One Martini backbone bead per residue (centre of mass of N, CA, C, O) as a GRO file, in nm:
protein
  493
    1MET     BB    1  -5.839   7.205  -7.736
    2ARG     BB    2  -5.543   7.291  -7.710
    3ARG     BB    3  -5.602   7.562  -7.575
    4ASN     BB    4  -5.738   7.443  -7.323
    5ALA     BB    5  -5.495   7.278  -7.228
    6GLU     BB    6  -5.300   7.515  -7.197
    7LEU     BB    7  -5.474   7.672  -6.998
    8GLY     BB    8  -5.482   7.454  -6.780
    9ARG     BB    9  -5.175   7.436  -6.736
   10PHE     BB   10  -5.134   7.733  -6.657
   11ARG     BB   11  -5.308   7.722  -6.403
   12VAL     BB   12  -5.147   7.509  -6.254
   13VAL     BB   13  -4.879   7.658  -6.253
   14LEU     BB   14  -4.978   7.914  -6.112
   15ARG     BB   15  -5.096   7.780  -5.857
   16THR     BB   16  -4.833   7.643  -5.766
   17SER     BB   17  -4.647   7.888  -5.751
   18LEU     BB   18  -4.823   8.052  -5.552
   19GLY     BB   19  -4.825   7.835  -5.333
   20PHE     BB   20  -4.523   7.840  -5.269
   21ALA     BB   21  -4.502   8.138  -5.201
   22ALA     BB   22  -4.720   8.146  -4.976
   23LEU     BB   23  -4.590   7.931  -4.798
   24GLY     BB   24  -4.318   8.061  -4.740
   25VAL     BB   25  -4.422   8.332  -4.627
   26GLY     BB   26  -4.662   8.255  -4.441
   27SER     BB   27  -4.517   8.064  -4.241
   28SER     BB   28  -4.310   8.271  -4.138
   29VAL     BB   29  -4.500   8.496  -4.045
   30CYS     BB   30  -4.684   8.334  -3.859
   31GLY     BB   31  -4.467   8.210  -3.681
   32SER     BB   32  -4.343   8.480  -3.587
   33GLY     BB   33  -4.600   8.599  -3.463
   34VAL     BB   34  -4.651   8.380  -3.249
   35VAL     BB   35  -4.381   8.402  -3.104
   36ALA     BB   36  -4.400   8.700  -3.031
   37LEU     BB   37  -4.655   8.672  -2.857
   38LEU     BB   38  -4.538   8.474  -2.649
   39LEU     BB   39  -4.309   8.656  -2.554
   40LEU     BB   40  -4.490   8.884  -2.452
   41LEU     BB   41  -4.655   8.714  -2.246
   42GLN     BB   42  -4.381   8.632  -2.089
   43GLY     BB   43  -4.179   8.894  -2.082
   44LEU     BB   44  -3.888   8.869  -2.219
   45PRO     BB   45  -3.804   9.149  -2.323
   46ASN     BB   46  -3.820   9.286  -2.032
   47ASP     BB   47  -3.605   9.101  -1.877
   48VAL     BB   48  -3.345   9.251  -2.022
   49GLY     BB   49  -3.438   9.538  -2.000
   50ASP     BB   50  -3.339   9.824  -2.177
   51HIS     BB   51  -3.256   9.607  -2.425
   52GLY     BB   52  -3.518   9.499  -2.567
   53TRP     BB   53  -3.510   9.653  -2.841
   54VAL     BB   54  -3.274   9.498  -2.957
   55LEU     BB   55  -3.420   9.229  -2.974
   56GLY     BB   56  -3.653   9.325  -3.155
   57LEU     BB   57  -3.488   9.429  -3.396
   58THR     BB   58  -3.337   9.168  -3.451
   59ALA     BB   59  -3.584   8.994  -3.510
   60ALA     BB   60  -3.691   9.163  -3.747
   61GLY     BB   61  -3.437   9.135  -3.920
   62ILE     BB   62  -3.432   8.827  -3.938
   63VAL     BB   63  -3.705   8.789  -4.072
   64THR     BB   64  -3.646   8.955  -4.324
   65LEU     BB   65  -3.393   8.803  -4.415
   66PHE     BB   66  -3.522   8.513  -4.421
   67LEU     BB   67  -3.729   8.569  -4.634
   68LEU     BB   68  -3.525   8.620  -4.859
   69VAL     BB   69  -3.353   8.364  -4.828
   70GLY     BB   70  -3.582   8.155  -4.851
   71THR     BB   71  -3.680   8.237  -5.133
   72LEU     BB   72  -3.408   8.193  -5.282
   73TRP     BB   73  -3.357   7.902  -5.193
   74THR     BB   74  -3.617   7.779  -5.305
   75ALA     BB   75  -3.577   7.871  -5.598
   76TRP     BB   76  -3.312   7.712  -5.638
   77LEU     BB   77  -3.438   7.427  -5.584
   78GLN     BB   78  -3.676   7.482  -5.822
   79ARG     BB   79  -3.551   7.548  -6.100
   80ARG     BB   80  -3.565   7.267  -6.252
   81THR     BB   81  -3.862   7.211  -6.208
   82ALA     BB   82  -3.981   7.468  -6.342
   83VAL     BB   83  -3.899   7.417  -6.631
   84TRP     BB   84  -4.063   7.152  -6.704
   85PHE     BB   85  -4.335   7.246  -6.589
   86VAL     BB   86  -4.377   7.501  -6.766
   87LEU     BB   87  -4.318   7.354  -7.050
   88GLY     BB   88  -4.450   7.049  -7.042
   89ARG     BB   89  -4.230   6.840  -6.990
   90PRO     BB   90  -4.075   6.565  -6.933
   91PRO     BB   91  -3.891   6.433  -6.697
   92THR     BB   92  -3.629   6.327  -6.566
   93GLU     BB   93  -3.518   6.126  -6.326
   94ALA     BB   94  -3.365   6.346  -6.171
   95GLU     BB   95  -3.596   6.555  -6.175
   96ALA     BB   96  -3.806   6.378  -6.035
   97ARG     BB   97  -3.652   6.330  -5.768
   98ARG     BB   98  -3.633   6.632  -5.700
   99ALA     BB   99  -3.938   6.689  -5.690
  100LEU     BB  100  -4.000   6.482  -5.451
  101ARG     BB  101  -3.818   6.679  -5.246
  102LEU     BB  102  -3.965   6.947  -5.192
  103PRO     BB  103  -4.090   6.920  -4.906
  104VAL     BB  104  -3.820   6.860  -4.766
  105ASP     BB  105  -3.667   7.112  -4.860
  106MET     BB  106  -3.857   7.320  -4.730
  107ALA     BB  107  -3.819   7.214  -4.442
  108VAL     BB  108  -3.513   7.260  -4.432
  109VAL     BB  109  -3.514   7.559  -4.477
  110SER     BB  110  -3.692   7.635  -4.239
  111GLY     BB  111  -3.526   7.490  -4.015
  112THR     BB  112  -3.258   7.639  -4.054
  113LEU     BB  113  -3.358   7.927  -4.002
  114TRP     BB  114  -3.477   7.875  -3.721
  115LEU     BB  115  -3.216   7.781  -3.591
  116ILE     BB  116  -3.056   8.036  -3.632
  117GLY     BB  117  -3.254   8.225  -3.485
  118THR     BB  118  -3.240   8.082  -3.212
  119VAL     BB  119  -2.939   8.120  -3.159
  120VAL     BB  120  -2.915   8.428  -3.186
  121LEU     BB  121  -3.138   8.515  -2.975
  122SER     BB  122  -3.027   8.353  -2.735
  123VAL     BB  123  -2.752   8.488  -2.718
  124LEU     BB  124  -2.862   8.774  -2.686
  125ALA     BB  125  -3.023   8.716  -2.426
  126GLY     BB  126  -2.766   8.639  -2.263
  127VAL     BB  127  -2.622   8.913  -2.290
  128LEU     BB  128  -2.876   9.091  -2.179
  129GLY     BB  129  -2.928   8.865  -1.963
  130SER     BB  130  -3.014   8.541  -1.880
  131LEU     BB  131  -3.044   8.201  -1.867
  132ALA     BB  132  -3.353   8.210  -1.858
  133ASP     BB  133  -3.379   8.371  -2.120
  134VAL     BB  134  -3.250   8.162  -2.301
  135ALA     BB  135  -3.450   7.932  -2.247
  136GLY     BB  136  -3.710   8.081  -2.329
  137MET     BB  137  -3.623   8.156  -2.615
  138ALA     BB  138  -3.550   7.873  -2.725
  139LEU     BB  139  -3.819   7.728  -2.670
  140THR     BB  140  -4.013   7.915  -2.820
  141ILE     BB  141  -3.873   7.921  -3.097
  142GLY     BB  142  -3.840   7.614  -3.135
  143LEU     BB  143  -4.142   7.536  -3.124
  144GLY     BB  144  -4.226   7.725  -3.353
  145GLY     BB  145  -4.042   7.597  -3.567
  146LEU     BB  146  -4.158   7.309  -3.562
  147THR     BB  147  -4.440   7.388  -3.648
  148THR     BB  148  -4.366   7.524  -3.917
  149VAL     BB  149  -4.223   7.281  -4.047
  150GLY     BB  150  -4.460   7.084  -4.040
  151LEU     BB  151  -4.658   7.255  -4.206
  152THR     BB  152  -4.478   7.288  -4.452
  153TYR     BB  153  -4.462   6.991  -4.528
  154LEU     BB  154  -4.768   6.930  -4.562
  155ALA     BB  155  -4.831   7.167  -4.758
  156ALA     BB  156  -4.625   7.096  -4.980
  157GLU     BB  157  -4.759   6.830  -5.064
  158TRP     BB  158  -5.019   6.966  -5.163
  159VAL     BB  159  -4.900   7.173  -5.368
  160ALA     BB  160  -4.715   6.939  -5.525
  161ARG     BB  161  -4.907   6.742  -5.678
  162PRO     BB  162  -4.872   6.813  -5.982
  163VAL     BB  163  -4.568   6.750  -5.983
  164MET     BB  164  -4.576   6.456  -5.864
  165THR     BB  165  -4.749   6.325  -6.083
  166ILE     BB  166  -4.537   6.356  -6.308
  167ALA     BB  167  -4.289   6.230  -6.161
  168LEU     BB  168  -4.429   5.941  -6.104
  169GLU     BB  169  -4.425   5.853  -6.407
  170VAL     BB  170  -4.107   5.812  -6.398
  171THR     BB  171  -4.096   5.749  -6.061
  172PRO     BB  172  -4.212   5.512  -5.912
  173PRO     BB  173  -4.303   5.380  -5.623
  174GLN     BB  174  -4.020   5.210  -5.466
  175GLY     BB  175  -3.898   5.053  -5.219
  176SER     BB  176  -3.743   5.304  -5.075
  177LEU     BB  177  -3.912   5.547  -4.903
  178PRO     BB  178  -3.911   5.892  -4.841
  179VAL     BB  179  -4.222   5.852  -4.777
  180THR     BB  180  -4.462   5.808  -4.511
  181VAL     BB  181  -4.737   5.765  -4.324
  182LEU     BB  182  -4.589   5.775  -4.053
  183THR     BB  183  -4.462   6.051  -4.089
  184ARG     BB  184  -4.729   6.207  -4.098
  185LEU     BB  185  -4.836   6.118  -3.825
  186VAL     BB  186  -4.608   6.235  -3.654
  187VAL     BB  187  -4.635   6.528  -3.745
  188THR     BB  188  -4.931   6.560  -3.660
  189TRP     BB  189  -4.891   6.496  -3.363
  190ALA     BB  190  -4.692   6.724  -3.305
  191LEU     BB  191  -4.890   6.954  -3.379
  192ALA     BB  192  -5.146   6.864  -3.198
  193SER     BB  193  -4.961   6.774  -2.922
  194GLY     BB  194  -4.660   6.790  -2.864
  195VAL     BB  195  -4.586   7.095  -2.875
  196PRO     BB  196  -4.814   7.219  -2.696
  197PHE     BB  197  -4.753   7.043  -2.439
  198VAL     BB  198  -4.466   7.137  -2.400
  199GLY     BB  199  -4.542   7.435  -2.363
  200VAL     BB  200  -4.718   7.392  -2.113
  201LEU     BB  201  -4.497   7.270  -1.936
  202VAL     BB  202  -4.301   7.511  -1.945
  203VAL     BB  203  -4.503   7.719  -1.820
  204ALA     BB  204  -4.629   7.544  -1.562
  205THR     BB  205  -4.338   7.479  -1.480
  206PRO     BB  206  -4.070   7.476  -1.310
  207PRO     BB  207  -3.914   7.728  -1.395
  208ASP     BB  208  -3.981   8.042  -1.454
  209LEU     BB  209  -4.034   8.182  -1.788
  210GLY     BB  210  -4.087   8.466  -1.710
  211SER     BB  211  -4.313   8.756  -1.609
  212GLY     BB  212  -4.571   8.681  -1.721
  213ASP     BB  213  -4.882   8.562  -1.818
  214HIS     BB  214  -4.957   8.232  -1.795
  215THR     BB  215  -5.251   8.216  -1.875
  216ALA     BB  216  -5.224   8.344  -2.154
  217SER     BB  217  -5.022   8.135  -2.260
  218LEU     BB  218  -5.201   7.883  -2.228
  219VAL     BB  219  -5.426   7.978  -2.410
  220MET     BB  220  -5.250   8.018  -2.658
  221LEU     BB  221  -5.154   7.721  -2.679
  222SER     BB  222  -5.434   7.599  -2.713
  223VAL     BB  223  -5.510   7.747  -2.972
  224ILE     BB  224  -5.273   7.648  -3.137
  225GLY     BB  225  -5.337   7.346  -3.112
  226LEU     BB  226  -5.612   7.357  -3.251
  227VAL     BB  227  -5.535   7.491  -3.519
  228VAL     BB  228  -5.290   7.317  -3.602
  229GLY     BB  229  -5.435   7.047  -3.573
  230ALA     BB  230  -5.647   7.102  -3.790
  231LEU     BB  231  -5.453   7.151  -4.023
  232GLY     BB  232  -5.297   6.884  -4.006
  233THR     BB  233  -5.543   6.698  -4.039
  234ALA     BB  234  -5.636   6.809  -4.312
  235LEU     BB  235  -5.373   6.739  -4.463
  236LEU     BB  236  -5.380   6.438  -4.398
  237ALA     BB  237  -5.653   6.377  -4.528
  238ARG     BB  238  -5.565   6.472  -4.812
  239ALA     BB  239  -5.315   6.264  -4.826
  240VAL     BB  240  -5.498   5.996  -4.747
  241ALA     BB  241  -5.813   5.988  -4.774
  242ALA     BB  242  -5.852   6.081  -5.068
  243PRO     BB  243  -5.694   5.851  -5.215
  244LEU     BB  244  -5.858   5.620  -5.085
  245HIS     BB  245  -6.126   5.701  -5.208
  246ARG     BB  246  -6.038   5.665  -5.504
  247LEU     BB  247  -5.958   5.368  -5.474
  248ARG     BB  248  -6.235   5.260  -5.396
  249ILE     BB  249  -6.376   5.341  -5.658
  250ALA     BB  250  -6.193   5.179  -5.847
  251LEU     BB  251  -6.246   4.897  -5.718
  252ASP     BB  252  -6.548   4.897  -5.766
  253ARG     BB  253  -6.528   4.902  -6.075
  254ILE     BB  254  -6.367   4.640  -6.100
  255ALA     BB  255  -6.575   4.455  -5.952
  256LYS     BB  256  -6.796   4.534  -6.194
  257GLY     BB  257  -6.591   4.500  -6.471
  258SER     BB  258  -6.411   4.747  -6.492
  259THR     BB  259  -6.094   4.834  -6.679
  260ASP     BB  260  -6.111   5.159  -6.735
  261VAL     BB  261  -5.877   5.220  -6.505
  262ALA     BB  262  -5.734   5.529  -6.357
  263VAL     BB  263  -5.485   5.637  -6.131
  264ASP     BB  264  -5.343   5.892  -5.987
  265VAL     BB  265  -5.001   5.934  -5.919
  266ASP     BB  266  -4.954   6.153  -5.612
  267ASP     BB  267  -4.764   5.953  -5.431
  268SER     BB  268  -4.455   5.855  -5.243
  269SER     BB  269  -4.589   5.643  -5.085
  270GLU     BB  270  -4.779   5.374  -5.016
  271ILE     BB  271  -5.008   5.499  -5.179
  272GLY     BB  272  -4.858   5.503  -5.448
  273MET     BB  273  -4.823   5.198  -5.464
  274LEU     BB  274  -5.126   5.141  -5.465
  275GLN     BB  275  -5.191   5.298  -5.721
  276THR     BB  276  -5.007   5.130  -5.902
  277SER     BB  277  -5.142   4.855  -5.847
  278VAL     BB  278  -5.419   4.928  -5.960
  279ASN     BB  279  -5.321   4.989  -6.246
  280GLU     BB  280  -5.199   4.706  -6.292
  281LEU     BB  281  -5.459   4.553  -6.251
  282ALA     BB  282  -5.619   4.685  -6.481
  283ALA     BB  283  -5.416   4.610  -6.703
  284GLY     BB  284  -5.433   4.303  -6.661
  285LEU     BB  285  -5.738   4.280  -6.718
  286ARG     BB  286  -5.727   4.396  -7.001
  287GLU     BB  287  -5.542   4.176  -7.111
  288GLN     BB  288  -5.729   3.940  -7.050
  289ASP     BB  289  -5.963   4.040  -7.222
  290ARG     BB  290  -5.807   4.044  -7.485
  291MET     BB  291  -5.728   3.744  -7.484
  292ARG     BB  292  -6.015   3.634  -7.462
  293ASP     BB  293  -6.114   3.761  -7.723
  294LEU     BB  294  -5.906   3.629  -7.911
  295PHE     BB  295  -5.967   3.340  -7.829
  296GLY     BB  296  -6.268   3.350  -7.909
  297ARG     BB  297  -6.217   3.420  -8.212
  298HIS     BB  298  -6.053   3.150  -8.274
  299VAL     BB  299  -6.249   2.919  -8.105
  300GLY     BB  300  -6.472   3.042  -7.949
  301THR     BB  301  -6.664   3.119  -7.687
  302GLU     BB  302  -6.732   2.836  -7.572
  303VAL     BB  303  -6.444   2.724  -7.574
  304ALA     BB  304  -6.320   2.941  -7.396
  305ARG     BB  305  -6.501   2.889  -7.151
  306HIS     BB  306  -6.426   2.591  -7.119
  307ALA     BB  307  -6.120   2.633  -7.076
  308LEU     BB  308  -6.143   2.828  -6.829
  309GLU     BB  309  -6.305   2.620  -6.650
  310TYR     BB  310  -6.122   2.333  -6.714
  311GLY     BB  311  -5.887   2.375  -6.877
  312ALA     BB  312  -5.579   2.253  -7.010
  313SER     BB  313  -5.649   1.942  -7.177
  314LEU     BB  314  -5.639   1.597  -7.279
  315SER     BB  315  -5.977   1.620  -7.318
  316GLY     BB  316  -6.308   1.453  -7.315
  317ASP     BB  317  -6.612   1.355  -7.494
  318VAL     BB  318  -6.895   1.162  -7.563
  319ARG     BB  319  -7.137   1.286  -7.805
  320GLU     BB  320  -7.428   1.424  -7.927
  321VAL     BB  321  -7.430   1.556  -8.261
  322THR     BB  322  -7.439   1.829  -8.502
  323ALA     BB  323  -7.314   1.857  -8.827
  324LEU     BB  324  -7.182   2.140  -9.022
  325PHE     BB  325  -7.097   2.173  -9.368
  326VAL     BB  326  -6.894   2.412  -9.554
  327ASP     BB  327  -6.853   2.460  -9.919
  328VAL     BB  328  -6.699   2.564 -10.196
  329VAL     BB  329  -6.744   2.591 -10.527
  330ASP     BB  330  -6.485   2.564 -10.715
  331SER     BB  331  -6.215   2.691 -10.566
  332THR     BB  332  -5.981   2.662 -10.767
  333ALA     BB  333  -6.095   2.838 -10.996
  334LEU     BB  334  -6.150   3.086 -10.823
  335ALA     BB  335  -5.848   3.136 -10.741
  336TYR     BB  336  -5.745   3.173 -11.038
  337HIS     BB  337  -5.958   3.424 -11.122
  338THR     BB  338  -5.902   3.556 -10.837
  339PRO     BB  339  -5.799   3.780 -10.646
  340PRO     BB  340  -5.694   3.753 -10.329
  341GLU     BB  341  -5.843   3.997 -10.202
  342GLU     BB  342  -6.123   3.928 -10.318
  343LEU     BB  343  -6.147   3.642 -10.205
  344VAL     BB  344  -6.127   3.715  -9.907
  345GLY     BB  345  -6.378   3.894  -9.901
  346LYS     BB  346  -6.582   3.673  -9.977
  347LEU     BB  347  -6.516   3.475  -9.747
  348ASN     BB  348  -6.579   3.668  -9.512
  349ARG     BB  349  -6.878   3.701  -9.588
  350LEU     BB  350  -6.949   3.407  -9.563
  351PHE     BB  351  -6.854   3.364  -9.264
  352ALA     BB  352  -7.045   3.572  -9.145
  353SER     BB  353  -7.300   3.411  -9.211
  354VAL     BB  354  -7.223   3.160  -9.052
  355VAL     BB  355  -7.187   3.285  -8.772
  356ASP     BB  356  -7.466   3.411  -8.741
  357ALA     BB  357  -7.637   3.154  -8.776
  358VAL     BB  358  -7.504   2.978  -8.554
  359ASN     BB  359  -7.513   3.166  -8.306
  360ALA     BB  360  -7.829   3.213  -8.312
  361ARG     BB  361  -7.849   2.868  -8.256
  362GLY     BB  362  -7.616   2.758  -8.052
  363GLY     BB  363  -7.351   2.725  -8.200
  364LEU     BB  364  -7.029   2.611  -8.348
  365VAL     BB  365  -6.744   2.743  -8.495
  366ASN     BB  366  -6.478   2.544  -8.507
  367LYS     BB  367  -6.372   2.584  -8.820
  368PHE     BB  368  -6.144   2.695  -9.066
  369GLN     BB  369  -6.092   2.555  -9.416
  370GLY     BB  370  -6.033   2.792  -9.595
  371ASP     BB  371  -6.339   2.740  -9.782
  372ALA     BB  372  -6.428   2.613  -9.504
  373ALA     BB  373  -6.679   2.487  -9.254
  374LEU     BB  374  -6.714   2.385  -8.908
  375CYS     BB  375  -7.014   2.289  -8.742
  376VAL     BB  376  -7.158   2.276  -8.402
  377PHE     BB  377  -7.421   2.089  -8.224
  378GLY     BB  378  -7.347   2.009  -7.871
  379ALA     BB  379  -7.057   2.158  -7.870
  380PRO     BB  380  -6.962   2.199  -7.557
  381THR     BB  381  -7.256   2.274  -7.549
  382ARG     BB  382  -7.549   2.178  -7.480
  383HIS     BB  383  -7.839   2.090  -7.679
  384ALA     BB  384  -8.179   2.071  -7.700
  385ASP     BB  385  -8.187   2.107  -8.049
  386ALA     BB  386  -7.967   2.040  -8.280
  387PRO     BB  387  -8.106   1.957  -8.550
  388THR     BB  388  -8.291   2.202  -8.587
  389ALA     BB  389  -8.069   2.420  -8.573
  390ALA     BB  390  -7.897   2.317  -8.814
  391LEU     BB  391  -8.113   2.334  -9.037
  392ALA     BB  392  -8.170   2.638  -9.003
  393ALA     BB  393  -7.879   2.730  -9.059
  394ALA     BB  394  -7.851   2.618  -9.343
  395ARG     BB  395  -8.071   2.793  -9.471
  396ALA     BB  396  -7.955   3.070  -9.390
  397ILE     BB  397  -7.689   3.044  -9.543
  398ARG     BB  398  -7.798   2.992  -9.826
  399ASP     BB  399  -7.966   3.255  -9.849
  400ALA     BB  400  -7.736   3.463  -9.799
  401VAL     BB  401  -7.555   3.374 -10.041
  402ARG     BB  402  -7.761   3.417 -10.263
  403ASP     BB  403  -7.810   3.718 -10.213
  404ALA     BB  404  -7.511   3.801 -10.269
  405GLY     BB  405  -7.384   3.646 -10.537
  406GLU     BB  406  -7.065   3.539 -10.507
  407LEU     BB  407  -7.124   3.236 -10.417
  408ASP     BB  408  -7.085   2.884 -10.411
  409LEU     BB  409  -7.244   2.603 -10.232
  410GLY     BB  410  -7.214   2.344  -9.979
  411ILE     BB  411  -7.436   2.148  -9.754
  412GLY     BB  412  -7.385   1.948  -9.458
  413VAL     BB  413  -7.592   1.719  -9.251
  414ALA     BB  414  -7.513   1.552  -8.931
  415SER     BB  415  -7.556   1.275  -8.699
  416GLY     BB  416  -7.380   1.187  -8.385
  417GLN     BB  417  -7.115   1.038  -8.245
  418VAL     BB  418  -6.849   1.213  -8.068
  419PHE     BB  419  -6.547   1.360  -8.013
  420ALA     BB  420  -6.514   1.617  -7.755
  421GLY     BB  421  -6.206   1.808  -7.758
  422GLN     BB  422  -5.879   1.791  -7.694
  423LEU     BB  423  -5.611   1.832  -7.937
  424GLY     BB  424  -5.267   1.714  -7.912
  425THR     BB  425  -5.064   1.892  -7.697
  426SER     BB  426  -4.950   2.054  -7.416
  427SER     BB  427  -4.845   2.304  -7.619
  428ARG     BB  428  -5.084   2.220  -7.840
  429LEU     BB  429  -5.420   2.309  -7.879
  430GLU     BB  430  -5.745   2.165  -7.996
  431TYR     BB  431  -6.069   2.210  -8.059
  432THR     BB  432  -6.268   1.916  -8.136
  433VAL     BB  433  -6.435   1.692  -8.373
  434ILE     BB  434  -6.470   1.327  -8.374
  435GLY     BB  435  -6.641   1.146  -8.638
  436ASP     BB  436  -6.884   1.028  -8.844
  437ALA     BB  437  -7.057   1.286  -8.862
  438VAL     BB  438  -6.837   1.463  -8.985
  439ASN     BB  439  -6.780   1.297  -9.237
  440GLU     BB  440  -7.071   1.295  -9.344
  441ALA     BB  441  -7.098   1.602  -9.383
  442ALA     BB  442  -6.864   1.627  -9.588
  443ARG     BB  443  -6.985   1.430  -9.801
  444LEU     BB  444  -7.255   1.578  -9.844
  445THR     BB  445  -7.128   1.835  -9.959
  446GLU     BB  446  -7.030   1.722 -10.227
  447HIS     BB  447  -7.328   1.657 -10.329
  448ALA     BB  448  -7.464   1.941 -10.277
  449LYS     BB  449  -7.327   2.097 -10.522
  450SER     BB  450  -7.549   1.935 -10.730
  451VAL     BB  451  -7.779   2.061 -10.579
  452PRO     BB  452  -8.009   2.303 -10.604
  453SER     BB  453  -8.022   2.367 -10.282
  454ARG     BB  454  -7.729   2.294 -10.145
  455ILE     BB  455  -7.866   2.064  -9.951
  456LEU     BB  456  -7.774   1.797  -9.716
  457ALA     BB  457  -7.943   1.546  -9.516
  458SER     BB  458  -7.979   1.321  -9.294
  459ASP     BB  459  -8.203   1.104  -9.161
  460ALA     BB  460  -8.129   1.150  -8.859
  461VAL     BB  461  -8.187   1.454  -8.851
  462ILE     BB  462  -8.482   1.457  -8.944
  463GLY     BB  463  -8.589   1.256  -8.720
  464ALA     BB  464  -8.495   1.467  -8.473
  465ALA     BB  465  -8.668   1.682  -8.561
  466LEU     BB  466  -8.897   1.898  -8.581
  467ASN     BB  467  -9.186   1.932  -8.750
  468SER     BB  468  -9.151   2.229  -8.842
  469GLU     BB  469  -8.879   2.150  -8.993
  470ARG     BB  470  -8.946   1.884  -9.151
  471GLU     BB  471  -9.159   2.014  -9.350
  472ARG     BB  472  -8.924   2.160  -9.529
  473TRP     BB  473  -8.852   1.868  -9.615
  474SER     BB  474  -8.719   1.642  -9.870
  475LYS     BB  475  -8.668   1.364 -10.035
  476HIS     BB  476  -8.387   1.270 -10.234
  477GLY     BB  477  -8.235   0.996 -10.144
  478GLU     BB  478  -7.978   0.773 -10.235
  479THR     BB  479  -7.634   0.781 -10.110
  480VAL     BB  480  -7.300   0.715 -10.190
  481LEU     BB  481  -7.042   0.750  -9.987
  482ARG     BB  482  -6.737   0.811  -9.933
  483GLY     BB  483  -6.625   0.511  -9.767
  484ARG     BB  484  -6.895   0.362  -9.843
  485GLN     BB  485  -7.141   0.097  -9.899
  486GLU     BB  486  -7.382   0.223  -9.783
  487PRO     BB  487  -7.651   0.393  -9.821
  488THR     BB  488  -7.776   0.729  -9.795
  489ILE     BB  489  -8.024   0.907  -9.662
  490THR     BB  490  -8.161   1.200  -9.811
  491TRP     BB  491  -8.211   1.560  -9.768
  492THR     BB  492  -8.406   1.847  -9.876
  493CYS     BB  493  -8.502   2.223  -9.954
   0.00000   0.00000   0.00000
């Protein structure tokens, strides 16, 4: 796996390095060739007389020299970027900012060399020829240089994507942006329309610059406009449309509920800011899901959903519920004789059985109280048949704990009206149920610990349950619960 990763990184480094080299040499050679062809079509070398060969040799020498100078200059500007990129280490902030300037730096190098070449050849044309030759030479080479610089800038952004992706992890786009979508649009417009049309106007309108065939020059300018415009548009589409397409896919996934979304930030313009925002949105949603999951684990899924739907407030309502209380038998002696880690493991297995049984029947495990648990059927979500569900859950819990053979317990089940809602203060809330049914279930649990079946249910619960469940239960007798004077009719199974 590691070898594959290193091989993949080597390929990216090699492809990027070769891309920069091909871009620097190719743009200069192609630009020089197009300019030379336009000059020949306009007849400018011939217009300077017998010394046209001097102009041609000088131009060839300048192109050769500038290829060498441009390559060395670009390599010098990229030297620090190449170090961390080749080694595969994260860049420092200064190195990242320098890497983000690579397209601009390459455009500056190309523009500077073309400007120097324009000045030198125009002056030489003036010495060997006339002012018209100076104007023709300057305009032709200048327009060719602008085209080459624009293409260099757009192509450098494309080639530098792997470098910029790593650099933007260190310095995300924010504040004043060095590159904007508007900048790219202007450069693309200049390549596709501005420069070619200016060239057409220069050739087609008086005074005539050069004695060559203007028709051939106009055709050549049209072809250049079409080709360069297509290249510029393709580079713009790759720089703008492709990232937007990836962003649309990411947002579609987020809209469908997926939060494990991450978009590579590979652009230093507004698009990069949008990529960063989408990643922050996904991270925020993941954090919300994590908090919702933790919240649900602490208070119960139904309570969490109720709180998210109705908000956090000191409110609630009175409703009919069935309470189920579970408590471990002789927990004090158990804690004395059992190591804490072992006791916690037994309690967790007990509570797992409680949660499974209650959740499967639409109830809520409202709270764990040490070695006891309070479960509610009918709040916060109303239940179609809370008594039947609570009695079935009580049997399932008793059977699961008996099968495990680790703990002994008592279970009490009671029905009645309770207050169900948030209790506490505005800064610390707890969803709970308060009422006689809860107290009755807890008192029944105390007596259930001495009953062979380990379950006692009140007469009200049995009377409200379905016949299919009621048939499983038999009358236990009358029991006087702590805090009450009248006996309570109880049932067991």
